[in-house]
KEPADO-643056 format. One line per field, with one value per atom (N, C-alpha, C): residue number from 0; residue in one letter; x, y, z. Coordinates in steps of 0.05 Angstrom, whole numbers, padded with zeros to 5 digits. Atoms other than C-alpha are relative to their C-alpha. Example, Ala and Ser with C-alpha at 12.3 -4.5 7.8 and 13.67 -1.06 7.14 Angstrom:
nr = [0  0  0  1  1  1]
rest = [A  A  A  S  S  S]
px = [00018  00246  00018  -00016  00273  -00015]
py = [-00024  -00090  00024  -00024  -00021  00022]
pz = [00000  00156  00000  -00001  00143  00014]
***
This chain:
nr = [0  0  0  1  1  1  2  2  2  3  3  3  4  4  4  5  5  5  6  6  6  7  7  7  8  8  8  9  9  9  10  10  10  11  11  11  12  12  12  13  13  13  14  14  14  15  15  15  16  16  16  17  17  17  18  18  18  19  19  19  20  20  20  21  21  21  22  22  22  23  23  23  24  24  24  25  25  25  26  26  26  27  27  27  28  28  28  29  29  29  30  30  30  31  31  31  32  32  32  33  33  33  34  34  34  35  35  35  36  36  36  37  37  37  38  38  38  39  39  39  40  40  40  41  41  41  42  42  42  43  43  43  44  44  44  45  45  45  46  46  46  47  47  47  48  48  48  49  49  49  50  50  50  51  51  51  52  52  52  53  53  53  54  54  54  55  55  55  56  56  56  57  57  57  58  58  58  59  59  59  60  60  60  61  61  61  62  62  62  63  63  63  64  64  64  65  65  65  66  66  66  67  67  67  68  68  68  69  69  69  70  70  70  71  71  71  72  72  72  73  73  73  74  74  74  75  75  75  76  76  76  77  77  77  78  78  78  79  79  79  80  80  80  81  81  81  82  82  82  83  83  83  84  84  84  85  85  85  86  86  86  87  87  87  88  88  88  89  89  89  90  90  90  91  91  91  92  92  92  93  93  93  94  94  94  95  95  95  96  96  96  97  97  97  98  98  98  99  99  99  100  100  100  101  101  101  102  102  102  103  103  103  104  104  104  105  105  105  106  106  106  107  107  107  108  108  108  109  109  109  110  110  110  111  111  111  112  112  112  113  113  113  114  114  114  115  115  115  116  116  116  117  117  117  118  118  118  119  119  119  120  120  120  121  121  121  122  122  122  123  123  123  124  124  124  125  125  125  126  126  126  127  127  127  128  128  128  129  129  129  130  130  130  131  131  131  132  132  132  133  133  133  134  134  134  135  135  135  136  136  136  137  137  137  138  138  138  139  139  139  140  140  140  141  141  141  142  142  142  143  143  143  144  144  144  145  145  145  146  146  146  147  147  147  148  148  148  149  149  149]
rest = [M  M  M  T  T  T  I  I  I  N  N  N  W  W  W  R  R  R  Y  Y  Y  T  T  T  N  N  N  P  P  P  F  F  F  I  I  I  K  K  K  T  T  T  W  W  W  Q  Q  Q  V  V  V  N  N  N  A  A  A  E  E  E  Q  Q  Q  I  I  I  D  D  D  H  H  H  Y  Y  Y  Q  Q  Q  H  H  H  A  A  A  N  N  N  N  N  N  V  V  V  A  A  A  Y  Y  Y  V  V  V  K  K  K  Q  Q  Q  L  L  L  E  E  E  T  T  T  T  T  T  A  A  A  W  W  W  A  A  A  H  H  H  S  S  S  N  N  N  Q  Q  Q  L  L  L  G  G  G  L  L  L  N  N  N  I  I  I  E  E  E  L  L  L  Y  Y  Y  Q  Q  Q  S  S  S  I  I  I  D  D  D  R  R  R  G  G  G  M  M  M  A  A  A  I  I  I  S  S  S  R  R  R  H  H  H  E  E  E  I  I  I  N  N  N  Y  Y  Y  L  L  L  A  A  A  A  A  A  A  A  A  H  H  H  K  K  K  D  D  D  D  D  D  K  K  K  I  I  I  D  D  D  C  C  C  A  A  A  T  T  T  W  W  W  I  I  I  V  V  V  A  A  A  C  C  C  D  D  D  G  G  G  K  K  K  L  L  L  K  K  K  L  L  L  A  A  A  R  R  R  E  E  E  F  F  F  Q  Q  Q  F  F  F  I  I  I  R  R  R  Q  Q  Q  S  S  S  D  D  D  K  K  K  L  L  L  T  T  T  V  V  V  L  L  L  T  T  T  A  A  A  R  R  R  T  T  T  E  E  E  F  F  F  V  V  V  C  C  C  I  I  I  A  A  A  L  L  L  S  S  S  T  T  T  G  G  G  K  K  K  P  P  P  K  K  K  R  R  R  M  M  M  P  P  P  R  R  R  A  A  A  F  F  F  S  S  S  D  D  D  I  I  I  Y  Y  Y  C  C  C  P  P  P  A  A  A  V  V  V  V  V  V  K  K  K  A  A  A  Q  Q  Q  T  T  T  N  N  N  E  E  E]
px = [-00015  02263  00007  -00010  02305  -00005  00003  02290  00027  -00026  02350  -00003  00003  02342  00026  -00024  02390  00017  -00013  02406  -00012  00011  02397  -00022  00021  02339  -00019  00018  02288  -00025  00027  02225  -00018  00017  02170  -00029  00029  02098  -00010  00010  02059  -00023  00020  02017  -00012  00014  01964  -00012  00009  01951  -00029  00029  01877  -00008  00010  01835  00002  -00001  01834  00029  -00027  01910  00010  -00007  01911  -00005  00004  01921  -00008  00008  01906  00018  -00018  01966  -00004  00007  01935  00022  -00018  01989  -00002  00001  01998  00011  -00008  02002  00023  -00023  02065  -00009  00010  02023  -00004  00004  02006  00026  -00026  02080  00009  -00008  02094  -00015  00016  02037  00011  -00011  02068  00027  -00025  02135  -00007  00008  02100  -00011  00012  02059  00020  -00020  02119  00019  -00017  02162  -00014  00015  02108  -00003  00002  02097  00026  -00026  02171  00006  -00004  02175  -00017  00018  02115  00011  -00012  02148  00024  -00023  02210  -00008  00010  02166  -00004  00005  02159  -00026  00026  02088  -00008  00008  02051  -00007  00007  02026  00026  -00025  02098  00011  -00009  02118  -00015  00016  02061  00006  -00004  02075  00027  -00025  02147  00005  -00001  02132  00023  -00021  02180  -00010  00007  02174  00023  -00019  02216  -00014  00013  02195  00018  -00014  02214  00013  -00014  02266  00007  -00007  02280  -00009  00006  02254  00016  -00012  02293  -00012  00015  02251  00008  -00006  02270  -00022  00022  02210  00012  -00015  02239  -00018  00020  02177  -00028  00028  02102  -00012  00016  02057  -00029  00027  01987  -00021  00022  01919  00004  -00002  01921  00029  -00027  01997  00005  -00008  02024  00030  -00027  02086  00010  -00013  02133  00016  -00012  02153  00019  -00020  02218  00013  -00014  02253  00022  -00023  02318  00007  -00012  02345  00029  -00028  02412  00018  -00016  02435  -00016  00012  02421  00023  -00023  02466  -00005  00006  02431  -00005  00003  02424  -00024  00021  02379  -00010  00006  02380  -00002  00005  02356  -00005  00006  02353  -00009  00010  02315  00004  00002  02321  -00022  00023  02265  00006  00000  02259  -00027  00026  02192  00004  -00003  02191  -00027  00025  02132  00003  -00002  02117  00000  00004  02097  00026  -00024  02164  00026  -00024  02211  00015  -00012  02224  -00002  00000  02245  -00014  00015  02194  00007  -00007  02220  00022  -00019  02279  -00003  00003  02279  00017  -00014  02315  -00016  00014  02280  00018  -00015  02317  -00019  00018  02285  00017  -00012  02300  -00018  00016  02277  -00010  00013  02228  -00016  00020  02187  -00027  00026  02116  -00015  00015  02090  00009  -00010  02133  00008  -00010  02156  00029  -00028  02227  00018  -00019  02288  00006  -00005  02301  00016  -00016  02351  -00017  00013  02330  00000  00001  02306  00012  -00012  02338  -00019  00020  02273  00003  -00005  02289  00028  -00027  02364  00006  -00005  02363  -00013  00013  02318  00009  -00007  02334  00029  -00029  02410  00009  -00008  02419  -00013  00014  02370  00013  -00013  02417  00013  -00012  02437  00029  -00029  02510  00002  -00005  02539  00000  -00002  02547  -00028  00025  02493  00000  00002  02469  00007  -00006  02487  00028]
py = [-00023  01576  00018  -00016  01617  00030  -00029  01691  00013  -00013  01734  00028  -00026  01790  00015  -00017  01848  -00001  00002  01845  -00023  00022  01792  00011  -00006  01791  00023  -00022  01833  00000  -00002  01859  -00001  00004  01836  00004  -00004  01859  -00008  00009  01824  00018  -00017  01866  -00017  00012  01836  00023  -00021  01882  -00004  00002  01898  00017  -00012  01924  00031  -00029  01996  00011  -00009  01999  -00003  00005  01981  00025  -00024  02038  -00007  00004  02047  -00019  00019  02004  -00028  00026  01946  -00012  00009  01943  00019  -00017  01972  00027  -00028  02047  00007  -00007  02080  00011  -00010  02113  -00023  00024  02043  -00009  00008  02027  00019  -00019  02091  -00004  00006  02075  -00024  00024  02007  00006  -00008  02039  00011  -00012  02080  -00021  00021  02021  -00018  00019  01976  00014  -00014  02029  00003  -00003  02043  -00026  00026  01969  -00008  00007  01959  00017  -00018  02020  -00010  00010  01993  -00025  00025  01925  00005  -00008  01959  00014  -00013  01993  00030  -00029  02062  00003  -00003  02083  00030  -00028  02147  00013  -00011  02155  00010  -00008  02157  00025  -00023  02205  00025  -00024  02252  00008  -00006  02247  00015  -00013  02270  00022  -00021  02319  -00004  00006  02285  -00020  00019  02248  -00002  00004  02221  00007  -00009  02260  -00007  00007  02238  00025  -00022  02283  -00008  00008  02240  -00029  00027  02179  -00005  00009  02141  -00027  00024  02088  -00011  00014  02037  -00020  00018  02005  -00020  00020  01940  -00018  00017  01900  00008  -00007  01909  -00021  00017  01881  00003  00001  01861  -00008  00006  01850  -00028  00025  01795  -00010  00007  01791  00004  -00003  01779  00008  -00012  01821  00000  -00002  01812  00026  -00027  01883  -00001  00002  01882  00028  -00024  01939  -00006  00000  01950  00029  -00026  02010  -00003  00002  02022  00022  -00021  02086  00015  -00016  02124  00015  -00015  02180  00006  -00005  02184  00029  -00029  02259  00011  -00012  02279  -00018  00014  02229  -00031  00029  02158  -00007  00009  02118  -00029  00027  02056  -00008  00011  02011  -00020  00018  01969  -00018  00018  01910  -00014  00013  01884  -00023  00024  01813  -00014  00014  01780  -00030  00027  01714  -00022  00022  01674  -00007  00006  01680  00010  -00010  01711  00022  -00022  01770  00026  -00026  01836  00020  -00019  01887  00029  -00027  01947  00000  -00006  01972  00030  -00028  02038  00007  -00011  02082  00025  -00023  02132  00012  -00014  02184  00017  -00014  02215  00020  -00019  02275  00003  -00003  02282  00029  -00027  02340  00002  -00005  02371  00000  00002  02352  00027  -00025  02419  00022  -00021  02461  -00009  00010  02416  00006  -00007  02441  -00023  00021  02395  00004  00000  02376  -00025  00023  02330  -00024  00026  02257  -00006  00006  02239  -00028  00026  02180  -00023  00021  02141  -00010  00008  02141  -00012  00009  02134  -00026  00025  02078  -00024  00022  02037  -00001  00000  02058  -00006  00004  02059  -00029  00028  01988  -00018  00016  01964  00002  -00004  01987  -00027  00024  01928  00005  -00002  01914  00006  -00008  01938  -00024  00024  01867  -00007  00007  01848  -00029  00028  01781  -00002  00000  01801  -00010]
pz = [00010  01562  00024  -00022  01610  -00006  00003  01621  00004  -00001  01607  00011  -00013  01658  -00002  00001  01652  00025  -00026  01726  00016  -00017  01780  00018  -00020  01829  -00007  00007  01792  00018  -00011  01825  -00024  00024  01778  00007  -00001  01768  -00027  00026  01713  -00009  00013  01665  -00022  00023  01620  -00016  00018  01561  -00006  00005  01554  -00024  00025  01497  00001  -00003  01524  -00005  00003  01518  -00029  00028  01444  -00016  00016  01394  -00029  00028  01320  -00016  00013  01301  00010  -00011  01340  00019  -00021  01393  00024  -00024  01463  -00006  00004  01461  00019  -00017  01488  00028  -00025  01543  00020  -00017  01570  00011  -00010  01576  00022  -00021  01614  00026  -00024  01661  00015  -00012  01673  00014  -00013  01689  00028  -00025  01743  00019  -00017  01769  00012  -00009  01774  00020  -00019  01808  00027  -00025  01860  00015  -00013  01873  00013  -00011  01884  00025  -00023  01931  00023  -00021  01970  00012  -00010  01975  00018  -00016  02003  00027  -00024  02056  -00002  00005  02025  -00016  00013  02007  00000  00003  01990  00027  -00027  02062  00014  -00012  02086  -00014  00016  02030  00010  -00008  02050  00029  -00028  02125  00004  -00003  02115  -00021  00020  02058  -00020  00020  02010  -00020  00021  01945  -00020  00021  01888  -00026  00025  01825  -00024  00025  01755  -00012  00014  01723  -00029  00027  01662  -00004  00009  01625  -00025  00025  01572  -00005  00006  01539  -00027  00025  01486  -00005  00008  01452  -00020  00016  01424  -00016  00014  01403  00010  -00007  01403  00019  -00017  01457  -00011  00011  01436  00022  -00018  01469  00012  -00015  01522  00005  -00007  01523  00030  -00027  01592  00000  00000  01605  00029  -00026  01664  00000  -00002  01683  00024  -00021  01722  00004  -00006  01757  00021  -00019  01795  00006  -00006  01832  -00007  00010  01798  00010  -00011  01832  00022  -00021  01896  00014  -00012  01920  00030  -00028  01988  00007  -00005  01979  -00015  00016  01921  -00023  00025  01863  00004  00001  01849  -00029  00028  01784  00001  00004  01764  -00029  00027  01704  00000  00005  01675  -00024  00023  01629  00000  00003  01604  -00020  00016  01578  -00004  00006  01543  00009  -00011  01578  -00021  00020  01515  -00015  00016  01478  00013  -00015  01531  -00014  00015  01485  00016  -00013  01515  -00018  00016  01490  00007  -00008  01528  00020  -00022  01568  00005  -00006  01604  00024  -00023  01654  00008  -00011  01699  00022  -00021  01740  00016  -00019  01801  00016  -00018  01844  00024  -00024  01916  00002  -00002  01926  00026  -00021  01981  -00014  00013  01963  00002  -00005  01991  -00020  00017  01944  -00028  00026  01887  -00005  00003  01899  00010  -00010  01906  00029  -00028  01977  00007  -00007  02010  00007  -00006  02014  00030  -00029  02084  00005  -00008  02121  -00007  00006  02112  -00029  00028  02037  -00004  00005  02037  00014  -00015  02089  -00014  00014  02044  -00029  00029  01972  -00005  00005  01977  00002  -00001  02002  -00021  00020  01948  -00028  00026  01892  -00009  00011  01848  -00006  00007  01836  -00030  00028  01770  -00019  00017  01744  -00011  00013  01694  -00008  00010  01667  -00029  00029  01596  -00006]
***
């Protein structure tokens, strides 16, 4: 069975749902999904060469300004979910956007899609600040092309 990724060349981090992430409805709680968005985004940034130590050394960070999450199907205990992300926009000045698609390995069903928008801030003040070259030189070239696999 082929995986129908929204865009080509996804960065993928696999998540195995554990018992602590299950809620009263017996599926993964929405907070667990949000945590996976963060975990996947950080793993991708690290793979691109940007890590928290660099962020701290230049007093800059990409802070979330907006999440848009579509919960499409439930994930259950022990499900293995391929969590994919792509950088879909980077203005090289202040803003960056990522999209996500989470697909359950067992049946290749998309259980979640999401978009997260970020704004560059000074870590010391929390105020918006121009994106440093260290960010724009890495994030902007990583933007996927507009063409999707759909």
